[in-house]
N, C-alpha and C positions, 0 to 999 in steps of 0.2 A: 565464245567462236570463232573460229578462225575463217577467214576469206578465199574459202573450198570453193567457193564457185568462178572463181578465177583457175584455170588452167597455164599453169608456171609456163607450156610450151610454148604454145601459142599465143596467146592471153586469150582464148577462147573464153566465154561467161559460161557457167555451165548450169544449169538451172536442176533442183535436187527437192527441190520444196522445202528445205531446213536452211541454205545457209548464203540465204544473196540477202547483200550491203547493200545502204545508197552508193555506194563506190561503183557498185559494177553495175545500179540500175542507169547512174549517169557515165555510164560507159559504152552501154548498147543505146540510151539516148539519144548523146550528144558526141561521141565519137563510133558510131556503127558497129563496135565487135561485134565479134559473129556469137550466136546464141547456140547453144544444143542442150539437153536434157538426159541427161546419167541415166546408164543402163538399170538401173534400181528401180530409180523412179520412172521410168516406163514400162519396170514390172510390175510397180504401184496398180501406175496406170491400171494396165490390164485387167489388173484384181478387180478393182474398181466397176469397170465395165460388164466383166462380168457376174457380177454383184448385181447392176442395174438388170440386165436381161433375163436373169432366173428370175425378181421379182418380178417382171411386167410377163412371165410365161404364167406364171402363179395367176394372175389376170388381177388381183386385189387390188384394191385400189387407192394411190399414193399417193399424196401431193408431189407436183415439179414431174411426174413420169405421166398418168392419166389422168389428173383432176383440172378443173378450173387455176387459177393465178389471182390471189391480193380476194377481194369480196367475194371473186367466183370462186373460192376454195368448196364448196360441197359440190362442183359441178363433172360429172364422171363423165370423161372421152372415150368412143367409142375406141376400142382397138385400133380400129381400120386406120382412126386420125390423128392417132397421136402423131404420127412423122410432122401431119401437118400442123397439129400447137405447138409444137414448139419451134417451124417456122414464123408461123403469125405468132408468135410469142414475141423475137427479134423484129421483125418488119413492123408490131404495132408500138412494140416502146421503141422506136427510133421517134424522138418526138424532141428532138435539143432545138437549142434557137442559138444563137447570138453569134460572136465571134470563131471562128475555127480553134480546133486546138491548135499548136506551134508542133513542129514534125518532132522535135524532141517530148513536148505533153502525150503524144500518143502513142510515140514507140516507149517511155516509161509506162505506160497503160496496158500494154503489149506486152512486154516482159514482166511483167508483177504478174499479170493471170493468166502467164503460162505457167511459171510459178508460184502461183494457187491451181489450176488446177492436176499437174504433176504432183502434188503430197498425195493424190491415190484417195479422196472424201467425196471427189466431183462426179465418177463416172463419166466421165464424156470414153470416145474411143482417140485410142492411140495415132488417128488419121485425123482428128481435129487438133489436136497439139503440135503436128508435122506440116498441118496445115496455116496457124498460126508462126511458126519459127521461121517457116516458109518469107509470109509478108514485111519478118524482120530480118531477115538473113540477104534480099532482093532490094532490099529499099523502099516496097512498096507501101505508104501510108494511109488507111484510109483517113476519109472524112469526116471528123467529127465535131461538130457544135459544141461550143464548150460549157453550154447551161441546159440546164433540166435534171439536175443528178439530185434528190433531198437527201442524200448521204445513208440513205436507209428503204428500201431494197436494195442499200451500195447504190452504186452509181447504174442505175439501168438505165438511163438514154443515152448517156456517152458508149458506155459498153457496147449496149445496142447498134449503136450506127456504125462501132469498129467490128461488128462482128456478120451486115447485111454486107459488106467483103468477100467470105468465105460464103457466101450464098449466093455468091456472083451480080449481090446488087449493091445500090449504094454506089460510092465512089469515091475513088483516091489520087495519088499522088503516087508515079513510079518517076523511075532513076534513068533517064537516058541519055547520052553522049551529049544529046544540048541540051541537057539539063533537066528541068522536073517538070513532069507532063500531065496534068489530070486526064482521069483513063471512068469508065465503069469500071462499075465494082467485077462484071466476068471477065474485064481486057486489065483488067489488073492482074486477078489472079492468072491469069494467062501468061502475065508478063514473069510471075512468081513462079513459074511452072504447075500451074495444082487445078484441078476442073474443080468448079461449086460442088458444096458439099448439101448432100439430104440430110437435117438434121434427126436424132435419133430421137429415141424418151428419153427423158434427161438432159437432153444436149442443149439445148437455146435455155433455160435457165441456170444451167449452168456457168454459161459464158458469158452470161448478161449480172451477175447476180454475185454481186464480190462490190469491192470499195479498192478498188484498182484505179480508176482516178482520182480519190483521195490519197491512197499511201505512194503512188506517184510522183503526186506531186510534191508529196511532203521530204521522198527519198532524195528529191531535188532541194526543195528549202533546206534541208538538214544540210544538205555538200555546198549551196552556195549561204548559209548562214555562218556556215564553220569556217569559210576562207572571208569572211567578211569580219567576220570578227579579229583576224589577224591583221588584214587589214585598218581594223577601223583603231588597234591597240598599234599597229604602228603611225597612225596617222598620230592619235594623241599623242604618244609617246616625241612626235618629228614637234606638234604641239607644244610640249611640253617645255623641251630644250630653246625652243628660238620666242618664247616665250618668257624665260629666262626662270621658268617652274625648278621644283627639288623632285626628284624623285625619292627621296625621304618617304614621300607616304606607300611607295612600293615594298618599304624594306619587309621581309620575312617574320623581323621579330613581330608586325604589326597585324601580320597575317594569320600568326599563330596564333594571336587569342582571342579570332573571331574565325576558326576555319572552314568556311565555304570552300567548296574546291575551286568554282569559278574563282572567288578573287582573289585566291592563291596563285591561281596561275594567271589569272590577268596580268597582277603585283608582278608575278616572276619575269614576265614577258616585255613589263615598258621595263624594269632593271636592265636586264640582256638586252635590251633594242638599246639604253642608253649606254650600256659597256663602252668605257674606255672613252666617254665624250669628254673633250676638254674646255666647252660650254657647259658642260654643268658644273664641269673645276673650278670653271671663274669666277663665282658668284654663292661659293660654297657658303660664304659667312656672311652674306650680304646683312642687311635689316631687316627685309622681307620674314614676317616668322609665318605667317600658313597661305597658300598658294589659294584661288579660288576653287570653289569645290568642283568644275568641273574638269580641275588639271589633277586637284588630292585626291578625289573619291572617285577616280579612273576605275580605279580594281573594282571598288564596289560595284560601282555601275554593270563597265563590262562585265564581273563575277556575273554577276545577277544572270546578266542574258546569254553568256553561258550556260548556265546552269541550266535556263530555259530550252536551249537548244539542247542540252546534254539528257534532258525530259520530255523532249519528241524525238529524240532517234531513239533513246527508248524501245518508246511505241513504235515508232516504223520496223524497229530492226526485228519485229516480233512478226509482226502485221504483213510486214512483207513475206513472211513464213509461216502464214495462216492458212488456212480455209476455211474463206469468205461466204460460202455461197451457200443457198439452203432452200433442201433437206441436204441433209449431209449424208453419202450410203456408207457404213462400219459395217464391220465383219460381224457378224451370228453371234451374238451373248458381250457385246463390248459394252451394252446400250441396256440400264436396268430394267427401261420403265419406258422405252420405244412409242411413237405417238403410230407408225406403222412399217410395213415390212411385213418377210415373210423367216423360214427356217436355215434362208439365206443370205439374209444381209436384214441388219437394222438401218431404217430409213428418217432419220430426226430429224426435226422441223424444230429449231431454233434461231438467236436471232444476231450471230456473226454477223452477217451484213452491215450488221449497224455501228459506224461510221464515228459513234462517241470517243472511241477511246483514240482514237487520232485527230478528232474534230475537239476538243479541249486544248490538249494541247496543242493547234495549232493559234489558237487564238493566242495563248498562255504567249507565243511567242512572237507572233503579232503586236500585242501589247509590248511586250520583252525588244523589240527589236523597234519599234517605238522608241522608246525612251534610248536606242543606242543612236538615232538620228537627231535626237534631242540633245544628250551631253554634244551630239560633234556638234552641231549648230553654237551651242555658248562659248566652244574654245575659237570655232569659228569667229565670230562674234568679239574673242576677246581680242584674237589677231588685227580685224577690220576697226574698230570703233576707234576712231577716236578718245571717245572717254574714259575707255578703259585700259587700253595698251600700252603698251609697253613705254618708255621712252626712243631706244632706237627705231621704233618702225614707224614710219610713215602714217596719215591717216589714207585708209583702202590699203594698202602697202604698197603707195602711188608714192614717186618723187613727182613736186608740183602735183600734189594733187587740189584740187581748185579747177584747173584748167583740164585736169586728170580723172577720171571715175575709181581708173584701177578697179580692185574685185568687190569695188561696195553693192553691185547690182547681185553678182552671185552670192554672194548674203543672203539678198532677197530670196534668191531660190530655195535655197535651203532652208528658212524661214515656212519658205510653200509648203517645200512637201512636207516638213515633222505636222503642219498644219496638216495636211490632207490624211498623213499617216492615226493622225489624234479623230479622225473625224472616221476612221473603218469602220467599227463595232467591234459587240460578239457577237457572229453570225451562229453558234451552235448553242445561246442560251435562247433562241428561237424555237418554234417551231411550225410545220405543216399537220393538217390532217390530212390523207389523202384515202383512195382503195377504197370510197364507204364506211371510209372509220374502221377498216382492219386497220390500216395503217397509222394508227394516230400520233404515234412520238416518231419522231425524225431526228438525225441530227444535225444534218445542212451541212457533213463535212468538205465536201467539194465545196459548196463556198464559202468552207474557211481557208483552205488550203488557198485559191485565189487572192484572198485577201492577201493571209501571209505571201506570196509572192508578190503580190505588188509593194506590200509594205519592205518589204527584202528590195525590193528595187529602188523604191525610193528612198532607202538607207544607206544603200551602198553608191545611191550621187552624192550625197550629203557627203557621207566620209572622200568622194573623190574632190567633193570643194575645200573638203579641210586636208586634204594631201597635198590640191592646189595652192592652198593660201601656205601649208609650213610653210612649201617648196620656195615660197614666194618671203615670206616674212625672212627664208635663211638668209637673202638676200641684201639683208638689213645686221645682219650679226657680225663680227667682225671677221675678216678672212682668215685670218691667225690660226684661228681657233677649229680643233676638229670635231665633228661632229663624233656621236657612235656608232658602234660597230655598225647595228640595224636602220641606225636614223639615216647616215649616213647614206648607206644603200637605198633607202627609202628616197631619197632624196636626189640621186642619182636616175631614179628610177625613173620617179619621176618626172628627170630634167633630160630621159632622154627621147620625151615622145610631147611635151611642152618647152620651151624656151620663158627667161623668163620676161618678164614682163616691162618694157620701155614704153613705150605709148603704149597707148590703149587700143586695148582691137576687140572684139566680142570674144565672151569664154566660153561663149558655148561651147566650139571646140574643144576647149581644154581642158573645159568638165567631163566632154566625154570624150577626151583620149584618154583620162586618167582613171575613167570611169573601167574602160578596157583594160588597162592596165591590171583591175581590180579582179576583174570576170576575168579574162582569159589568162589568170593564173601567174603574170609577169612577176607580180612585186611578191607570190610568193617564191619563183623558180631565185629570184634573189637573195630575199633572204635565209630562203635554202644555205645556198651556194655563200653566203660570206658566213653564217653565224651554224652551221654545224647537224651535229645527232643531235646534241639535247634540246637545242629547239623542235625539228622534226617530232619528235617526241613530243612535248609540255604540247607543242603546237595543235596535233593531230593531226599529222599530214604521214603518220603510218599507222594511224587507227583503222581496222581495217570491221569493225562493229559498228 
């Protein structure tokens, strides 16, 4: 799959229900890329809507169109109250609590919801899609409490809060000349150039029944985790050099006889980062036979994390381009055994709203990122700890240690973050029974996504501390020895935002500055400029699926 959703002429993200990628979600969520829908997808939306209207005209009882929901599935709704049913559904399901979703989280939710709708199996009017596009393209961000989703039937509560704005209800933040301003849903819609919508048959359920909070967050996780892995490899390679470690453990021959894909990539990264290093060459024939596991096993551990993130990426790409609401509307004859419908359409109840394909892999990545942080913390200790560090390094990387504490407590912070990562648990293996026992198994995929995001944030901070300590340790290595191509660029990038530590100062601003170097892509840019095309390919910087 190519990134067809990016228009090369104006970098508009074009949604077609089939080619949305994590990279495109990031561009919409964080970079405010303009969003459009392809003409082919619009035709699919219109066709699906015609099928819904033809079914409604028959008067047949069809779930999602003219029946109640959940435990009330057998309650038939009078024809003149069908619109009221859809509106009440959105209102009643807006029961979220907790912190509000960040702007990027809401934009990811809206983008992914539109892409699911335009696959042409949800049955909404084109007008509904255009209203959602208007919210994104005018910077109107619905206020959405973060907690309340069970990940089946999708992310009901968060999606309901977002969709209230289409009715002229709820609240939203609007971009103004003076910044962001909170307004009522009706005023926010007006700012987007829209009038409130009256929902028709099937539309309320189609808007709120799906995994779009879960997959939107997961798409951001994929992007950020891949970025973090590149930074972790750079941090580990720099630590290898400043602790007089060897790169032989990253030799390709070792990886060939245990050919895990992630391991091979991480090993290649270390070798490329350290290529040309006079520091590594200076002790090639020293007496040390083996490095500690945290250095020697970097390819195996970082590589396993890479494999976990790749596993999540596969699910996210599928989920981004899937129809995940219920029921789904198919052309007549496409379904052999249908639960309801007419000669005009097959309206089928299923379980595509269940977030398990995401939840399990998100939990897997949470565990993997915890290990990424854990091995980084051990390398930090090898640079700071006077009981294990190399003789050229002073205790806690500061001259006159004792009078000065250097980065001692930065090491404490890393340890505390790792401990918190280990306490997260695995939400996907839990369960809740709701809706009168009709909905008796849920995925908790949004809970898993929040846990993964939090763990990733902690792991990035630990990696920032390793980069900070690695750059400081470099101050105690022979000035006449050159660093590797990539490790030298890594050192320079850190030093561009944090000076060498001479006298004690609060480490917190240093940690924040280096963390921003990673999260803002500055380290990626520096390594990209230094290491060239093969780095971009192997590091995943040009990957489009």
